[in-house]
N, C-alpha and C positions, 0 to 999 in steps of 0.2 A: 504494500500500500504506500503510495507516494503522498506525503502530507506537506502542505505549505502553511506555515504560520505567518501571520502579520502581528508584530508586537509593537508596543509603544515605547519600549526601551531597548537598548542594546544588551544582548545576553552576555554574561560574564565570560562564557567559554570562548567567544570570539574576541571580546575586549582584551582578555589576557594575552591572546596571540598578537594583538596590536600594541601591547605594552601599557594598557590602562586597566583600572579596576572599577567595576560597577557595584554599587552597594544597594541597588534596588532590583526588584524583579527576580530574586533568588529562587522563588517557587517555579518560575518558568525554566530557569537554567537547569534545575534538578530534573524536571520532566523531560527536557530536551535531550539530555544525556542518556536518560533511560530509553527514549525512542530511538536514539542513534545506535544503541547497543542491541536493540531488538531486531532479529533477523527478518521479521515480517514487515517492518516499516522502514521507510526511507524519508528522512526529514530535511526540509528546506525552510529557511527562516528569513523573512524580510523584516528587518528591525530598524527602528528610528535611531539615528545618531546625528549629532551635529559635528562629528569629527570627520575622519577619512571616509571617502566613498569607496565602495568595493562591489564587485559583481561576481557571484559564484565563487566566493572565497571559502576555503575549507577549514573547518576546525571540528575535532571530534567526529569526523565522518559526516558532518552537517554542512550543507551548502548555504552560505549567507549572502544576502543582498542588502545593501544599505538604503534606507529611506531618509530623506531630509524634509525640511519644511516646504520645499517646492515640489515634492513628489505627489502628484495628483492621481486622478483616475487612470489616465493614460499610462503612467509609469507602473502603477499597480497591475494594470491589464497586461503590460509587457512582461512583467515577472510571471504572472499566471500562465501566459502563453508559452513562455520559455520552459517553465517547470512541468507543465501539463500534469497537475496533481490530481489525485483521486478525491481528496478531501482538503478543504480550506478551513483553517481555524484562525479566527480573528480574536486576539486576546484583548479584552476590554472594549468599552464603548465610549470612553470619555473624550477621545480626541478626534481630530479631523482625519487621522490616518485610518481609523475604523470606518469612517464615513466614506472615504475614497475606496477602501478595500471592498466594502459591500457592493458599491456601485460597479466596481471592476468584476466582481463575482457574477453580478447580474448580467453584465455586458457579454461575458463568455458563457452564459447560461449554466452557471454552477451554483445557483442559490440553493437548490435542493441538497447539495452536498457541502454546504458551508455551515459551520457552527460558530457561534459568537459567545465567548465567555463574558459573564458579568463580573467585573471587579468592583468598582464603585459605580454609582449612577448619578452623573452630574445634573441630569434633569430633575432629580429629586433632591440631591444635595443642595442645589441652589435655593430651595425653599427654607433650608436650615442654616444658610451661610451666616446669618447674623444672630442666631439664637444666643441669648445670654449677653449680647453686647448692648450697653445702655443706648436707649433710643436717641439721646442727644448726640451720639457719635456717628450715627448712620449716614447723615448728610454732611458731617463736618469735613473740612479740608485743612490739612496742614499746608505750610508753604510749599513743600515738595509736591503735594497732591494738587495744589492750585496751579502750579506751573505745568504739571503733566495732565491737568484736567481729569483727574480720577479721584475716587475715594472708596470707602467701604461699599456704599450703595452701588457704585459703578462696577466694582469687582463682583458683586452678587449678580448683576445684570450680564456681565461677561460669561459667568458660569451658566446662567440661564440660556444665553445664546448658544453656548456649546451644547447645552442639553437638547436643543432643537435638532442638531445633527445626530445626537445619540438616539433620539426618538425615531428619526428617519431610519437609522441603522437597524433598530430593533423591529420596526414595522416591516422592513424588507426581509429580515431574517426568518428562516423556516425553523431553525434549531438554535437553542441557547443552552448554555451550561451555567448553573447556579448552585448554591449550597445553603441557603437560609430561607426561612419563611418570608423574610422581608424581600429578598430579591425575586422570589417566586411571585409574590403579590404585585410587585412593581412591574415585572416583565409581562405578566398576564394582563395587567391594566393597560399597558402600552400596546400590546399586541395579543389579544385573546386567542389567536390561532397559532401562536408560536409553540413549538414542541420543546418543553422544558425538560432538561436532563440534569440529574443530580450528580455532582462530583465534587468531593472535598479537595482542598489544595495540599500539595506536598511542600513542606518548608525547606529551608536551607539545611544541609546535612549536619552541621555542627550542633544544632539545637536538639538533636536526638541523643546526643552523647553525654550531656551533663545533667546533673540533678541537684536541685536546690536543697540546702540544709540550713535549718534555723541557727544552729550553733555556729555556722561559718559566715552567716550574713552580717552586714553592718546594721546594727539595731537602729530603729527609728529613721531609716533611710528609704526614700521613695525613688523609683525610677519612672521617668516620663519620656516617651520615645519620639514624639513629634510635636513641633511647636510653631511651624512656619506660617499658618494662617488660621482664621477664627474657628473653622470647623473642628480643628483638633482640640480646641477647648483649653488652651493654656490659661486663659482668664479664669476658667472654672477652678482649676487646681490652685491658682494663686489665692482666690477667695477662700477656698477650703483650707489652704495652708495657714492663713491668718488665724483660723479657728483652732487647727491642730496645734499650733504653736503655743496656745494658751495652756494646753495640757502637756505638751512635750516641747519645751523651749529649744532643745537641741535638734529638733527635726531638720532633716536635710532632704531636698529634692534635687536629684541629678537629672538634667534636662538635655536632650540632644538639641543642638543649635548654638548660636552665638549670643552672648550677653547683649541685650538691646539697649541697656542704659548708656546714654551718650557720655562721652568723656569730655566734651566741650560744646560750646554753643553751636558751632558749625555742624557737628554731628546731630544735634537736636533738630536743627533746621532740615536735615535730610530724612528725618523720621516720617513715616506714615501715621495715620490716626491709630491703627491697631498697635503699632510699636509704641506709640506715645501712651496709649491706654495701659499696656503691659508695664511700661516703665513706671507710670504713676501708681499702679497697684503694688509694685514692689517697694517703691520708695515710701508711699503713704502708710504702708503696713509694716515698714521696717523689716523687710524680708531679705535684704541683700546677703546677710550672713547665712541664710537658710537655703540658698540656691547655689548650685554648682553647674556651670555650663560646659558641655562636653564637645561641642562642635559636631563633626561628622565621624561616625564610627564604622569600622569594618565588622565582618561577621564575628571574628574572635573577640573583639572588644565588646560587642553587643552581648555575647554570652557572658562575659565577665560581669557586665552591669546587672544582668538578670540574677546571677548568682550572688552578687553583692547586696542587692536590694532586699529590704525587709518586706516591701510591698511594691508591686507594679500597679500603676494607675493609668486608666484610659478614661479621659473626661471629655471625649468628643461629643459634639452636638448631633452627629450622625455618622454611622459606619455601616458597612455591609457585614463582612466578617473580618475583623481587624487581624492582620497577620502578626502584629505586635502582641496581641492577646494570645494568639496561637503559640507564639514563641515562648511567652512567659509560662503558659500552661504546660507546654512540652517539657520545660525545665523544672516546673513545679513551683515557680515563684508565686506566692499568694497574690491574687488579683482583686482590685476594686475597679468596677467599670460601670459607665453610664448605661442604663437600660434603653438603648436607642437602636434603631435599625435592626440588623440581624444578630446582634450580640447575644441575645438570649438563646439563639440556636447553637451557640458555642459552649455555654456554661450554665449550670443550674445554681440558682441563688442559694446561698448558705450551705451549699454542698461542695461546689467546685470553685467558689469565689463569691464575692459580694456584688450584687447589682444595686444601683441606686437610681432614683428618678433623675433624669438628665438635667432637668432645670433646677435642681436643688443641690447646690454645692455644699450646703450644710450637712446633707446626708452622705456626700462623698467624704467629708471630714469625719463623720460618725463611723463609716466603714473603715477608714484608715486607723482611727483610734481603737476600734474593736480588735483589729489584727495586731496592732502594737501591744495592746494590753494582754492578749491571750496567745501565747506562743503555741500552745497545743492546738488551738483552733486554726491558727495560721498553717501549721504543719499538716493538719488533717485536710484542709481545703487544698493546699498545694499538692499533696499526694493524690487526692481525688482528681484534681485538674490534670495532672500528668497522665493518669490512667485514661481519662477521657481523650486527651489530646493525642495519645499514642494510637488511638483508634481513628479519631477524626483525620489525622495527618499521616495515616499509615501509607508508607511509600508503595508497597506492593499492591494494596487494594485500590489506591487511587489511580495507579498506572493501568491496572486491569480495567477499571471503570472507564477511564478516558478512551482506551482503545475500543471498548464496547460501544461507546457513543460514536466514535468515528465509523465503526461498522454499521451502526444504525443509520447514520446520515448517508453513508455510501449507498445503501439500498433504499434510503428515504422512507423508513418506517419509524413510528414513534413508540417510545416506551415511557409513558408519563411517570415521573418519579418525583413527586412533591417531597421536599425535604422532610426527613423524619429524624428526630433527635436520637442520638446514640445513647 
């Protein structure tokens, strides 16, 4: 079976050959190598990169083609015609690359044999972009935003516009792959006729090898893995941190990303509204000494952070199935997460972690305090989470299910598989 992928990031197995490292999209990289090692499948990957251009470049017995911001329908069609695949797999719906790829599939009459994976759904995420952000900031403009003529409201509208292409993609698609009650509901509401196939994600290899231990973690320390825009909810964890600090003055939260606090007046002028809001939350609540900024981390460093943390926190305003939660659960790090989107399909409240109402940062604080106070409960939930995640992210089972879906799309029959909790 010849399989052609369209991905929205460059896979690490080709990036390594070109002398660079990619820290996102690890779940696709793992599955790609599995397919390349399977004697019954031959894999071709068209991946987005803003670096070198390449055509039919080999890595791990996979043929790679580069896409860039100017690669439209015609270029995607050229790749399909060159590869002549049996099945096309479009990973994600969030970008124009998917929009172009589905049109190319239609152009060569391969829609029946094309599957679209749901990662996030920007058409829905846009409705939650500003959740928890004070209303007075929505239309506010800093000097930087005034010059560039954008602000938080504009950013939400950009995501909404991207969502229109996503809706087009899903309405064209005959088959989609999802993994939560949330993405099933959203996909079916966008396209009631789409054939939904259930398949969990396989995560990066290193996360299967380590196991969290309370005795070895750094007590009263939180790990927060994404902070770059409002949907990830950095503002929520900062509000909750000011509460937790009243009970645990030494609490630390280690955050991926760079310190937004400006060092001088010029840096403050360069801030956007959200960065300014985050800065004010930190300074007004005197949280500077309670936060450590980690920048970008590779796979090994991420594993160390999960092992080090007393609790992992996901305070997003919307998620499908957070890979960060999956990584934490695989390692067994106790999790407190907002009950939004598809997260409840990943974990059971009070058994495998703590879920809290996403609009209530004070309940996030309560969940953190509970796990800080009770090491036996933290260990119990972490162990249960690891057992669950080893099933959810089972490498062999997920690979077998993906190949089954390819075969179903190849003969264009459906096998409805609404997500069922493990």
